[in-house]
N, C-alpha and C positions, 0 to 999 in steps of 0.2 A: 484517639488511641485505637490501635489495631486489635483485631480479634486474635485470640490465641489458638494455634493449631494443636489439637490434642493428638491427632493421628492422621496419616495419609496413606492411601492405598492406590497403587497404579492399576488401572483397568486396561490400558493399551499403551504400548511403547513403540512409537514410529517417529521417524524424522519429522514428518509434517502433521502428525496427529498423535499427541500423547494426552491421555485423559486420566484424571485421578479423582478420587472422592476423599474429601477432607472432613474430619469431625472437628468442629470449632466451638470455642467458648466466646460468646459475645462480651462486650464491655459490661453489660448488666448481669453477667453470670449465666444467662440462658445458654443451653447447649444446642447447637445446630448439628444434628446427627449425620446428615449427608449434604455436603456442598460440592457440586460437581464443577471441575475446572478443566479446561482444555488448554494445554501448553503448546504454544506455537513460537517459532523463531520470530524475531523482530523483522519488519518489512520496510521497504522503501517504495516511493512513488514520486514521479516528477511530471509537472506540466512542462513539457520540453518544447522550446521555440527554435525553429530552424533559423538560419541566417536570413531567410526571406520572411521572417515573422509569422510563419505558419506553425500551428500546434500539431505535434505528433500524437495522434490518437490511434488506438488500436481497436479492432473488433476481435472478440474472442468468445467462444462458446463456454459457458459456465454450467457444468452439469448439475450442481445442486439446485439451480433455479430453472434448468432445462431451457436455456435461452442464450442467444448470441447478443452480447451487449457492447456498447462503446465504453472504453476505458482509457486510462493513461498507462504508459509503460511503467513497470515496477516488478518487485518480487521480494523473495526472502533475502536477508542478510546472511552470508556464509560465515561460518566460524572464523574468527580472526579478522574479519573485515570491519571497517568503520562504515557508518551509513553512507558517507560520500563515496567511498570506494565501491560500495554495493550498487548505488544508483548509476555510477559510471559504467560498471560492468553490465547491469541489467539493460541500460539504454543501448549499449553496443550489441549485446546478444539479441535483444528483441527487435531492434530497428536498424542496426548498422550505422547509427549516427554517433558522432563524437561532438562534444560541446565545449565552448570556450569558458563558460562560467556557470557556477552553481550558487544559488542563494538558498540557505536552509530556512524553511518556513515553520518548523516546529514538529511536534509529534501528536498523534491522536490515538485513542484506544477504540477499536472497532466495537467491541461488546464486552466491557469490563465486568459484566455480571457473570460471564462464562469464560471468556478468553483472557489469557494473561499477557498478551503481547501488545506492542505499540507499532504504529506505522510512522516512519520519518518521511516528511514531505519536503520536496525541493522544487525550485523554479530553475530550470536549465535553459541557458541562452546560447545562441550562436551555433546551432547544430549544423553539421555538414555530414553528408552521406560518405562514409569511408570504406564500408564493407557490406557484405550481405548478412542477413539474419543468421544467427547460430542458435536455433531454438532447442529447448529440451525435448526429449522424446515425446512427451505428451502435450506439447504446446502446438497450437495451430493458430497463428496470429496474422491478421491482415493489417497492414499499416495504412493509415489514412492521414494525408496532409490536409489539415482543416484550417480554414480561415479563422483568425483570431476572434472576429465578431460572431462567427457562427458558434464557437465554443461558448461564448458568453450567453448566446441565445439558448443553446442546449442546456446549460446550467439553469438559466431562468425558467425554462419550460419543464424542468425536472426530468430531463432525458438522459442524465448521467446517473444510472441506477446503482453504480458501485459507490456507496456512501463515502468511503475513504478517499476516493478519487474526486468526488464532488467537493469534499472539504479541501483537498489540495488545490483544485481550480479556484475555489473561493479565496483561499489565502494567497495564491499566486496573483490573482487579479488585484487584491489589496496591495500586495508588494509592488506590482507594476504601477498602480495609481500613485503610491507614495513616492515613487522615483521620478515622477513627472515634474 
């Protein structure tokens, strides 16, 4: 049984950062006077394999942790888009690659104690470079063509610090193994 929301007050309203505080009643009747929630659009991410079986990784500076990290391509789903349409668009914008096929791997929640969104994960295959990057104004992304075995090693050595991307790699590797 879900908690009952008694009231909600918005603290911030922005496309990529909307925050509210809810007053809730738990199942046992106890009142939670302040439960903070950050509302974010749903996201997509893909472990993307080129036609040469290389994994498209990206290096990107992440200001909240003040570090450049290895990631997979992905981003927010735009209003009116399906997750598959969004990942096709994000891959094209961030990498300039187009893909032959997409396997949906499921969805995960980054931090459901605070964030209300999910990230949809994909395995993209058969990538071919067809254009240059078309990055958003605040994106600074370096593309790395990474050997398949190296990506496995990076995951096993905990060098993929973006947790949602590590989950995507994990599920993509399971999907690839099940298709053998």
